[in-house]
C-alpha positions, 0 to 999 in steps of 0.5 A: 535497514529500510525505513517508509513513510506513507502520505496522501491519506485524508478524508473524501466522500464516496465515489472520490479518489486519492493517491497514497504515496510510500518513499523508501530510504536507507538500504534501498539498493537490494530488490524488494516486493512492496505492499499495501495494507489497511487496518480498520478499528477493531479489526485485523490488518489485511491486504489491500495490493501488492508489486513485485520488485520490477513492477510487472506483477501486481495482485489485489484483494478482492475487494479493491480489485478494479478501483485501486491501482499499485505502481511503483518508481524505483528510481524514486524509491517510491510506491503509490496506491491509487484509489478510485470509487473509494466507499466507506468501507475502504476507512482504515489506516493504510501501511505500506511494507516492504518484503525483501524474500518475496521478490514477486510480492505477497498478501501475507503480513508475515512475509514483510520485514519493513513497514510504514507508520500509516496514513489514515484514510476516511471515506464519508457517505 
């Protein structure tokens, strides 16, 4: 079992920045890719960014490319999502997730084995 806890969400004005963190605990000795997803009210959960176990490979949704950066610190079992130039349409609950079978990362919800509880990000116009 792996437990994931997100933090760093909040209220920010358009154009501002936030840094989300996701701390993993439990069986973290096994290599796993990590992803960030988000879900706005009334919408399906959607992919934002993913990073491979080594951190050497990243992939972003077109909607966040150039504005968001995913990174990880394996000794600290933590993954980050730096969000810059935030827009009102970025408002959502942000979830981190761990995928054991897809070491290079994935943009599909179904590929992830463990999920955090989510952290709210609200961007005001």
